C-alpha positions as CSV (number, residue, x, y, z in Angstrom):
1,M,84.2,85.4,127.7
2,K,81.4,86.2,130.1
3,A,78.8,85.7,127.3
4,A,80.3,82.3,126.5
5,W,80.3,81.3,130.2
6,R,76.7,82.4,130.6
7,R,75.7,80.4,127.5
8,E,77.5,77.4,129.1
9,L,80.0,77.2,126.2
10,I,82.9,77.2,128.6
11,D,83.1,76.0,132.2
12,H,83.7,78.1,135.3
13,E,87.3,77.0,135.6
14,T,88.1,78.1,132.0
15,M,86.4,81.4,132.6
16,Q,88.6,82.0,135.8
17,R,91.8,81.2,133.9
18,V,90.8,83.7,131.1
19,V,90.0,86.4,133.6
20,D,93.3,85.8,135.4
21,V,95.5,86.8,132.5
22,P,97.3,90.1,133.4
23,A,96.5,93.2,131.3
24,L,99.2,94.3,128.8
25,V,100.9,97.5,129.4
26,G,102.1,99.4,126.3
27,S,102.2,102.7,124.5
28,R,100.9,104.0,121.2
29,E,102.8,105.7,118.5
30,P,101.6,109.2,117.8
31,P,99.2,109.3,114.8
32,G,101.6,110.5,112.1
33,R,104.7,112.6,111.9
34,A,106.1,115.4,109.9
35,L,108.2,114.5,106.8
36,S,111.7,115.7,106.5
37,Q,112.7,117.9,103.5
38,D,114.6,114.9,102.1
39,E,111.6,112.6,102.3
40,L,109.3,115.2,100.6
41,T,111.9,115.7,97.9
42,A,112.1,111.9,97.3
43,I,108.3,111.6,97.2
44,F,107.9,114.4,94.6
45,R,110.8,113.1,92.6
46,G,109.1,109.7,92.5
47,C,106.0,111.3,91.2
48,R,107.9,113.2,88.5
49,E,109.8,110.1,87.4
50,D,106.7,107.9,87.3
51,E,106.5,105.9,84.0
52,N,102.8,106.9,83.7
53,R,103.4,110.7,83.5
54,I,99.7,111.5,83.9
55,M,99.4,109.5,87.1
56,G,102.6,110.9,88.4
57,A,101.5,114.5,87.7
58,R,98.2,113.7,89.4
59,D,99.8,112.2,92.5
60,G,102.3,115.1,92.7
61,A,99.4,117.6,92.6
62,M,97.5,115.7,95.2
63,L,100.5,115.6,97.5
64,A,101.1,119.3,97.0
65,L,97.6,120.0,98.0
66,L,98.0,117.9,101.1
67,Y,101.3,119.6,101.9
68,G,99.6,122.9,101.4
69,G,97.1,122.2,104.1
70,L,94.0,120.6,102.5
71,R,92.4,117.7,104.4
72,R,92.5,114.2,103.0
73,S,88.7,114.3,102.4
74,E,89.0,117.6,100.5
75,V,91.7,116.2,98.2
76,A,89.8,112.9,97.7
77,A,86.7,114.9,96.7
78,A,88.7,116.9,94.2
79,A,90.1,113.7,92.5
């Protein structure tokens, strides 16, 4: 907004109104969470029951590697 005001794209009154807006207060969700055993079972079952058996097997193997501790970048490089 300051840049727009300096370039005379908005007037001083508009700039003051924009600056006067109170800041939002919020919180962030933590980045990720642990999956429950039921969720993991459902995911692996979905891979096993995939109509495209090859893709399902690949997805299941990648998920197993991730669950085993490999980083996303390591699994992506292996694919």
